[in-house]
C-alpha positions in Angstrom: 51.1 -211.6 1.2 51.4 -209.6 4.2 54.7 -207.8 2.0 52.6 -206.7 -0.8 50.2 -205.4 1.8 52.7 -203.7 3.6 54.6 -202.3 0.3 50.4 -201.4 -1.0 50.2 -199.5 2.6 53.9 -197.6 2.1 52.7 -196.4 -1.2 49.1 -194.9 -0.2 51.4 -192.8 3.1 53.9 -191.5 0.7 51.3 -190.9 -2.2 49.1 -188.9 0.8 52.6 -186.5 1.4 52.8 -186.5 -2.0 49.1 -184.5 -2.0 49.6 -182.7 0.8 52.6 -180.8 -0.2 50.9 -180.4 -3.2 47.8 -178.5 -1.9 50.0 -176.9 0.1 52.3 -175.2 -2.6 49.3 -174.7 -4.8 48.1 -172.7 -1.7 51.2 -171.0 -1.3 51.4 -169.7 -5.0 48.5 -167.1 -4.9 46.7 -168.0 -8.2 43.8 -168.8 -6.8 43.1 -171.7 -9.2 41.2 -175.0 -7.8 40.7 -177.4 -10.4 40.8 -178.0 -13.8 38.0 -175.5 -14.5 40.1 -172.3 -15.4 38.0 -169.7 -13.0 39.1 -168.0 -10.7 37.9 -168.2 -7.0 39.9 -165.0 -5.3 40.7 -162.5 -7.7 39.8 -159.2 -7.9 39.6 -159.3 -12.0 36.4 -158.6 -14.1 37.0 -161.8 -15.6 36.5 -163.3 -12.2 33.0 -162.4 -12.1 32.1 -162.4 -16.3 30.9 -165.4 -16.6 29.8 -165.4 -20.5 32.0 -164.5 -23.6 33.8 -167.2 -25.8 35.2 -170.1 -23.3 36.9 -170.3 -19.9 39.2 -168.5 -18.9 42.9 -168.8 -19.7 45.1 -170.0 -17.2 48.5 -167.8 -16.3 50.6 -167.8 -19.3 47.7 -169.3 -21.3 46.9 -167.7 -24.9 43.8 -166.0 -24.5 41.2 -166.9 -27.3 38.6 -164.1 -28.3 35.6 -165.5 -30.0 34.5 -163.1 -32.9 31.4 -162.7 -34.5 30.6 -160.9 -37.8 27.7 -160.8 -39.8 28.0 -161.7 -43.5 28.4 -158.9 -45.8 29.8 -159.0 -49.1 32.3 -161.1 -50.0 35.0 -158.3 -50.1 33.9 -156.9 -46.3 34.4 -160.6 -45.5 37.4 -161.4 -46.7 39.1 -158.3 -45.1 37.7 -159.4 -42.2 39.8 -162.8 -42.7 42.8 -161.0 -43.4 43.0 -158.7 -40.7 42.1 -161.2 -38.4 44.9 -163.2 -39.1 47.2 -160.1 -39.2 46.0 -159.5 -36.0 47.2 -162.9 -34.9 50.6 -163.0 -36.2 51.2 -159.4 -34.7 51.5 -161.0 -30.7 50.8 -163.9 -29.1 49.0 -163.7 -26.2 45.4 -163.3 -28.2 44.3 -165.9 -30.6 41.3 -164.1 -32.7 39.1 -167.0 -33.9 36.5 -165.5 -36.7 32.7 -166.6 -37.0 31.1 -164.9 -40.3 26.6 -165.6 -39.5 24.5 -165.3 -42.1 22.2 -162.7 -41.3 19.2 -164.8 -41.7 20.7 -166.7 -38.9 22.2 -163.9 -36.6 19.5 -163.5 -33.9 18.4 -167.0 -33.6 22.4 -168.1 -33.6 22.6 -165.0 -31.2 20.1 -165.8 -28.3 20.8 -169.6 -28.5 24.3 -168.6 -27.5 23.6 -165.7 -25.3 21.1 -168.5 -23.1 24.4 -171.0 -23.2 26.5 -167.9 -21.3 28.7 -168.8 -25.1 27.7 -165.5 -26.5 30.7 -164.0 -28.3 33.2 -161.5 -26.9 33.3 -159.3 -29.9 30.5 -159.2 -32.5 29.4 -156.8 -34.8 26.3 -154.5 -34.4 24.6 -151.6 -35.7 24.0 -148.3 -34.8 20.1 -149.0 -34.6 20.7 -151.8 -31.7 23.7 -149.7 -29.2 21.7 -148.1 -27.3 18.6 -151.1 -26.3 22.1 -153.4 -25.8 23.3 -150.6 -23.5 20.4 -150.9 -21.8 19.8 -154.4 -21.4 23.7 -155.0 -20.2 24.1 -156.9 -23.4 27.4 -155.3 -24.6 29.7 -153.6 -22.3 31.0 -149.7 -21.9 34.2 -149.1 -23.2 35.4 -145.9 -22.0 38.1 -148.1 -19.0 39.3 -149.9 -21.9 40.1 -148.1 -24.5 42.3 -145.1 -25.2 40.5 -141.8 -24.6 42.3 -140.5 -27.9 40.2 -143.2 -29.8 37.1 -141.5 -29.3 38.4 -138.3 -29.4 38.9 -139.5 -33.5 35.4 -139.5 -34.0 33.3 -136.8 -35.9 31.1 -135.3 -33.6 27.9 -135.8 -35.2 29.1 -139.8 -34.9 29.7 -139.9 -31.1 26.2 -140.4 -30.1 25.7 -143.2 -32.3 27.7 -145.5 -30.0 27.2 -143.6 -26.9 24.9 -144.2 -24.0 24.7 -141.1 -20.9 28.1 -140.3 -21.7 29.3 -143.8 -22.6 30.7 -145.6 -25.4 29.5 -148.9 -25.7 31.0 -149.5 -28.9 33.4 -148.8 -31.5 31.7 -147.2 -35.1 33.9 -148.9 -38.0 31.5 -147.6 -41.5 29.4 -145.5 -42.3 26.8 -145.5 -45.2 24.5 -142.4 -46.1 20.7 -143.3 -47.0 19.8 -141.1 -49.3 22.3 -139.4 -52.1 21.1 -137.9 -55.7 22.4 -140.1 -58.5 22.1 -138.8 -61.6 22.5 -139.3 -65.9 24.7 -136.1 -67.6 24.3 -137.2 -70.7 20.4 -137.5 -70.5 20.4 -134.2 -68.4 22.1 -133.1 -71.2 19.1 -134.6 -73.8 16.5 -132.7 -72.0 18.2 -129.5 -71.5 19.7 -129.2 -68.1 22.7 -128.6 -66.7 24.6 -131.7 -66.6 26.9 -129.8 -63.6 24.4 -129.2 -61.9 21.8 -131.3 -59.6 18.4 -129.8 -58.6 18.9 -128.6 -54.9 15.5 -127.9 -54.1 12.3 -130.6 -53.9 10.6 -128.6 -56.7 13.9 -128.7 -58.8 13.8 -132.2 -58.4 10.5 -132.9 -59.4 10.9 -130.4 -61.7 13.9 -131.4 -63.7 12.1 -135.5 -63.5 9.5 -134.0 -65.6 11.6 -133.3 -68.2 14.0 -136.4 -67.9 10.8 -138.6 -68.5 10.2 -139.9 -71.9 8.9 -143.1 -73.4 11.2 -145.7 -71.7 12.4 -143.8 -69.0 11.3 -142.1 -66.0 12.6 -138.9 -64.4 13.0 -139.9 -61.0 13.1 -143.0 -58.2 12.8 -142.8 -55.0 11.4 -145.5 -52.2 7.6 -146.1 -52.8 7.0 -149.2 -50.7 6.1 -148.7 -46.9 9.2 -151.5 -46.0 11.1 -149.4 -47.7 9.9 -146.0 -47.1 9.8 -146.9 -43.2 14.0 -146.2 -43.0 14.8 -144.0 -46.2 12.4 -141.2 -45.6 14.3 -140.9 -42.2 16.5 -138.0 -43.9 13.9 -136.5 -45.2 11.5 -136.3 -42.0 14.6 -134.6 -40.5 14.8 -132.0 -43.3 11.1 -131.8 -43.8 10.4 -131.4 -39.7 13.5 -131.1 -37.8 12.5 -134.0 -35.8 11.3 -138.0 -36.2 8.1 -139.6 -36.1 7.5 -139.3 -32.0 8.9 -136.8 -29.3 11.9 -137.4 -27.6 10.6 -139.0 -24.9 8.9 -141.2 -26.9 5.4 -140.2 -25.5 3.1 -139.4 -28.2 3.3 -139.1 -32.1 4.8 -136.1 -33.8 3.2 -135.9 -37.7 0.1 -134.6 -37.4 1.6 -131.0 -38.5 2.2 -128.7 -41.2 6.3 -130.2 -41.4 4.6 -133.6 -42.3 2.2 -133.0 -44.6 4.8 -131.3 -46.7 6.6 -134.2 -46.7 3.7 -136.1 -47.2 2.7 -133.6 -50.1 6.3 -134.3 -52.1 5.9 -138.0 -52.3 2.1 -137.6 -53.2 3.2 -135.3 -56.0 5.9 -137.3 -57.1 4.0 -140.5 -57.5 1.1 -138.9 -59.4 3.2 -136.7 -61.4 3.9 -139.6 -63.5 7.6 -139.0 -63.0 8.0 -142.4 -61.1 6.9 -145.8 -62.3 3.4 -146.9 -60.5 5.3 -150.4 -59.9 8.8 -150.1 -57.9 11.1 -151.6 -60.8 13.5 -152.4 -58.0 14.4 -152.2 -53.6 14.9 -148.9 -52.7 18.7 -150.7 -52.2 19.0 -151.5 -55.5 20.8 -148.7 -58.9 19.8 -151.8 -61.2 17.1 -149.2 -62.9 19.1 -146.8 -63.1 22.2 -148.3 -64.1 20.7 -149.7 -67.2 19.0 -146.9 -68.2 15.3 -147.0 -67.2 15.6 -144.5 -64.9 17.2 -140.6 -65.3 17.3 -139.8 -61.2 17.3 -142.2 -58.8 17.5 -141.7 -54.9 20.0 -144.5 -52.8 22.4 -144.8 -50.8 26.0 -144.0 -51.1 26.7 -148.5 -51.3 25.4 -148.0 -54.7 28.4 -146.6 -55.9 29.9 -149.7 -55.2 27.0 -151.4 -57.6 27.7 -148.7 -60.2 31.9 -149.5 -60.2 31.4 -153.7 -60.4 28.3 -154.0 -62.6 27.6 -150.8 -64.8 31.1 -149.6 -65.6 30.2 -148.1 -69.3 27.8 -145.6 -68.0 30.2 -144.2 -65.0 31.7 -141.5 -67.6 27.7 -140.6 -67.2 26.9 -140.7 -63.9 26.6 -137.7 -61.9 26.7 -137.8 -57.7 25.2 -134.9 -55.5 23.2 -134.8 -52.2 19.7 -135.4 -52.0 17.7 -131.5 -52.9 16.5 -130.1 -49.8 12.9 -129.0 -49.1 14.3 -125.0 -49.7 17.6 -125.9 -50.9 20.0 -125.1 -47.9 22.0 -128.3 -48.2 22.9 -128.3 -44.5 20.1 -129.3 -43.3 20.3 -133.3 -43.2 18.7 -135.0 -46.2 20.0 -138.8 -44.7 20.9 -140.7 -41.8 23.8 -142.6 -41.1 23.9 -146.5 -41.0 26.1 -148.7 -40.2 27.8 -151.2 -38.6 30.2 -151.1 -35.1 31.8 -153.4 -32.5 31.4 -154.5 -28.9 32.4 -156.7 -26.4 29.5 -158.5 -25.0 28.3 -158.1 -21.5 29.9 -161.4 -19.9 32.6 -161.4 -21.8 36.0 -163.0 -19.7 38.3 -161.3 -21.3 37.1 -157.7 -21.8 40.7 -156.3 -21.8 41.7 -158.2 -24.6 38.5 -158.1 -26.6 39.1 -154.1 -26.8 42.8 -154.6 -27.4 41.9 -156.2 -30.6 39.0 -153.4 -31.2 42.0 -150.8 -30.8 43.7 -153.2 -33.6 41.2 -153.4 -36.1 39.5 -150.7 -36.3 40.7 -147.6 -33.7 44.1 -148.0 -34.9 46.2 -148.1 -38.5 44.4 -145.3 -40.6 45.6 -147.8 -43.0 44.1 -150.6 -41.8 40.3 -149.1 -42.4 41.5 -147.6 -45.9 41.9 -151.2 -47.1 38.3 -151.4 -45.8 37.1 -148.7 -47.8 39.1 -149.1 -51.1 37.5 -153.0 -51.1 33.9 -151.0 -50.8 35.0 -149.0 -53.9 34.6 -146.5 -51.7 30.7 -146.7 -51.3 31.3 -146.5 -47.5 32.7 -143.9 -45.2 34.9 -143.3 -42.1 33.6 -142.1 -38.7 37.5 -141.2 -37.8 39.0 -138.0 -38.8 42.2 -139.5 -39.0 41.4 -142.4 -41.3 40.1 -139.3 -43.8 42.9 -137.2 -43.3 45.4 -140.2 -44.7 43.5 -140.5 -47.2 44.1 -137.4 -48.6 47.9 -138.5 -49.3 46.7 -142.2 -50.8 46.6 -141.8 -54.4 43.5 -143.8 -55.0 41.1 -142.0 -52.2 42.2 -139.0 -52.9 41.5 -138.7 -56.6 38.1 -139.8 -55.8 35.6 -137.5 -56.5 32.4 -139.4 -55.2 33.7 -140.0 -51.8 35.0 -136.1 -51.5 31.6 -135.2 -52.3 29.5 -137.4 -50.0 32.3 -137.0 -47.2 32.1 -133.3 -47.7 28.5 -132.5 -48.4 26.1 -135.2 -46.9 27.9 -136.7 -44.3 28.4 -133.7 -42.1 24.7 -132.9 -41.9 23.2 -136.7 -42.2 21.3 -138.1 -38.5 22.2 -140.7 -36.8 18.8 -143.4 -37.2 16.5 -143.6 -34.7 16.4 -146.0 -31.9 12.9 -146.6 -31.2 10.3 -149.4 -32.4 10.5 -150.0 -35.8 6.2 -150.3 -35.7 6.5 -146.2 -35.4 8.4 -146.1 -38.3 6.2 -148.7 -40.3 3.3 -146.8 -39.0 4.2 -143.4 -41.1 5.5 -145.1 -43.8 2.1 -147.0 -44.3 0.7 -143.5 -44.3 3.4 -142.2 -46.7 2.5 -145.2 -49.2 -1.1 -144.4 -48.9 -0.6 -141.0 -49.8 1.4 -141.7 -53.1 -1.8 -144.0 -53.9 -4.5 -141.3 -53.7 -5.5 -140.9 -50.3 -5.7 -137.3 -48.7 -2.5 -136.0 -46.9 -4.6 -135.2 -44.3 -6.4 -138.1 -43.5 -3.3 -140.4 -44.2 -1.6 -138.4 -41.2 -4.3 -138.7 -39.0 -4.5 -142.5 -39.1 -0.7 -142.4 -38.7 -0.7 -140.0 -35.3 -3.6 -142.5 -34.1 -1.7 -145.6 -34.8 2.1 -144.6 -33.5 -0.1 -143.0 -30.5 -2.0 -146.7 -29.9 1.6 -148.8 -30.4 2.8 -146.2 -27.6 0.2 -147.1 -25.4 0.2 -150.2 -25.7 3.7 -150.7 -25.6 4.0 -148.5 -22.5 6.9 -147.3 -24.3 6.7 -143.7 -22.9 9.3 -142.6 -20.6 12.1 -145.3 -22.3 13.9 -144.4 -24.6 17.3 -145.9 -23.5 18.9 -142.2 -25.2 18.1 -140.0 -22.0 
């Protein structure tokens, strides 16, 4: 019994000595690690103080895991993300990107829950309209010190503003889609005595052509006609008619009760009241189906309609004309569209901001052929924000022969504007006025109500002076 006690004490002494030795070795190692949590107590690295992101910080020598959430789009887009995430993972051994595709209707709830739990993804897709507010509230990081400056120099000038706030870039753009393009049926133009190679250039010409094209079973024109669609599809035409949007730059008051906005509402009212468009929309603004089925001779829709036409209505493609949306006075250098689209951003609490930025650089800011592959999958219905990608497309056999892509790239996108970042309530108030005017309310009365509703919202929300872009 005594021998066992001595042996037990001896083991205790030995174990204590070994423990002290281990602590001394750890202290001399200089890694700053303590315990099994992977936290860094004595590091100047940004990951030491960033407590969110896609999991714990990696230990020295371990592969870093980057969580990437992409909002669900078309199946072809989902497949493109999967393909190039896999290629990135194979291209190096230091970083593993884990892709999660999140349905759009679940995005907000899932993201808020992840942020509340400190488990937001390191990289996410984010649309341009949300970048400024996300930057202002610290949800996403500035990229200037994480990515090569040449990547931002590669962006077209009118697109840099989409992802920047006060001189800093908070996201990197992946694509743009103009909100308004004119699609017209060349065969119907011929039947109506119109030149199929000459699209209407002014609003008056557009309405005149629509009158000539309207016949039994076919409406001459389709434009947005419900407040939900008008709220965003009219942004480009607001710029076209007025040179600005519905509020002042500092968001202090409405800016719609003027002659320029009266011209805009008069256009919509005349189009609806003249009988050239259906009284009830045959489809939502984003759907080119009525045009594809021959029920509409001219339809205003976004560039995304190209993909739908090429996939679903191949039999009419030879008779489809594509042109910029008509301008109020025929000046095609005035905006007629805004550019929607998506970008990639890094979570404000990511533990691995540099590795996250390296992945973004690889996927959307690096080899032009990666993005050319994406634009091919979209049937060239989406467009590049990068000069180098467009330059590379000139030597790509498929891209260089696409006349619709060339026309939109050259005649629509350079003159298009960014979508507004103010609350949707403002856009909806004006849209309600447009719809009201279309259905018979006097234009002056409709605008007076919009002016009051917008100003009331500004006061109630204390919106004045809160524009994050200023």
